[in-house]
N, C-alpha and C positions, 0 to 999 in steps of 0.2 A: 566530606561528600562521599556517598556510597560509590563503589566501583560499578562499572557497567554489568559485570557478571552478577553482582549482588542484586542489582535492579532487575536484571532478567529473571532471576529466580523468584523474586517477590511478585513481579508482574505476571509471570506464567501461573503462579499460584492464585492470584486474584482472578484470572480468567477461568481457571479450573473450578473455583468456588462459585462462580456465577450460575444461577439456576438456568435451566433450559428455557423457561418462559422469559426470563430477563434477557438472556442471550438473543433470542429471536426478536423480542420487542425492541431492544436497543439497536440491533443490526438493521431493523426496518427503519428506525428513526435516523440512523446514520445515512442510509441509502437515500432517504427523503431529503435530508439536508444537502447531501452531495449533489443529487440530480437537480436541485434547485439553484445551485451555484452558477453564477453567470459564466464563469470560465468553463464549466462543464457543458452548459447549454450551447455555448459557442464552439466548443471543440468538435472537430470532425474526426479526430483520432484520439482514442483514450487508451493509455498504457495502464493495464490493471495487473492484478495477480489473482491466482486461483486460491481463495481463502482455504486455510489449512488449520485443523484443530479448532481452537476457540478464537481465531481471528474474526473480526467483524465480517459477516457474510458478504461476499462479492458476486455471487452467482446471479442474483436478481439484477444487480447493476449491469453485469455483462449482457444479460438478456435485454434489458432496457436499451442499452447502447445499440445492440443489433437491430432492435425494432425501430429505432430512430435513424437508422442508416449510418451510424458511426462505425468507423473501423476500430476493432478491438485487437489489442496486442497483448500477449502474455509472455512472461519471462521464461527463458530456458538457460539453465546453468551448464557451463562447459568449463571444467577446471576451475580457474579463479575468475572467469569472466561470465558475464550475463548479457544476453541479447534478447530482443523481443520479436516474437513471430505472430503471424495472424492467427486469430481465433474465430471459429465459426460455430463449433459445437463441442460439447463436453466429451463426446465419444471419441474424438480425435486426439485426446490428451493421454500422456503416459506418466507413470510415477517415476520420479527421479530418486537418487540415492538417499534423499532426506524424507521420502515418502510423499512429497508434494506433487500435484498434477502440473504438467507443463507440456508445451507443444513438442512434437518429435524433432523439430528443427528442419523439416523438409519444406515447409511452406514459405510464404513471403516474409522477408525480414523487414521490420520497421526501421525507419531512418532515425527516429527520435528527434526530428527537427521541429515538428509542430504538434500542438495538442496539449494534453494534460496527462500527467502520470500520477497514479494513485499508489502511494507507498505504504507497505506494511511497517508496523513498529510495535515494539513492546512497551514503549513509553515515549512521550514527546514533552519537551519543556516549554516554558513561556516565551522562548525566543525561536522556537521552531527546530531545535536540535532534537534528533531522535536517538533512541537506543533500539537498535535492531537485534538481529540474532547473532551478530558477531562475525559474519563472513566478509563484510565490506562490499558486497556485490552492488547494492544500490548506490552507495557513495561513489564507487568507481564509475558506474553507469552515468550518474547525474553529473559528475565532473566533466564528462565528455558530451553531455546533452543538456546544456544549461538553458536552452530556450524553452524547454517544457515547463508548464506550470506545475509545481510540485505540491501535492496535497497528501497529507497523511490521514489515515482513518484509524481511530482507536476508541475504546470506551473511556468515558470521563474519569474512571478510576485509574487510568493509565497516564494522566497528566501529571507532570512534575514541575516544581518550581525551577529547578536547574538540573540539567543532565551533565554528566561528565562528557567532555569532548576533546577531540584532538584535531590537528590541522587538516586531516583528510575528511572530516565530517562536513557534509553539505546540508545546510538548513532548508526546511520546507518553507513554502510560501504561505501555507495555511494548514490547519488541522481540523478535521470534522469529527465530532463526537455525537452521541445521542442528544446532547444538550444544545448543539448548534455548531457554528463555524467560527473559528478564531484565526484572524489574519496576523501575519508577522510583518512588521514594518522595518525596513532596513534603510 
């Protein structure tokens, strides 16, 4: 089995090689599948991330959430920890040390008790285990906030048969690609 680091390199390359037209078309399809999901429709609070680089686009999803009256929360990294803060408009975000946009941390902090969390990933396997960027931020957050419905969003080329995992990895409840949604039964 490949190491997580090897998988990260391959998956980042796959995303870089995707054409601009395919990227936007597939991102739009992912958003459509996600916003049609029962858990999304019922959620009054959605924990998202500000898409970065060639991650599936989340900006339209954020705007849709706000138009529907949902509370939107975005992550802020502080040291080895990550918390979520309220989001209302892009202009209020700042760049962190990784170059990603995040709240400044002065707004309201999410409790992480109810709603849905949309998790970034470089790859997801058939059991819902993801390969992230290697910081462990989401696994630590999810360990403490188990009541959130956990959905990953990736392009279909990022699906794996089996990802390497360790005892700290928290599996997703489902993954959404441009081809549809896949639930993981436990």
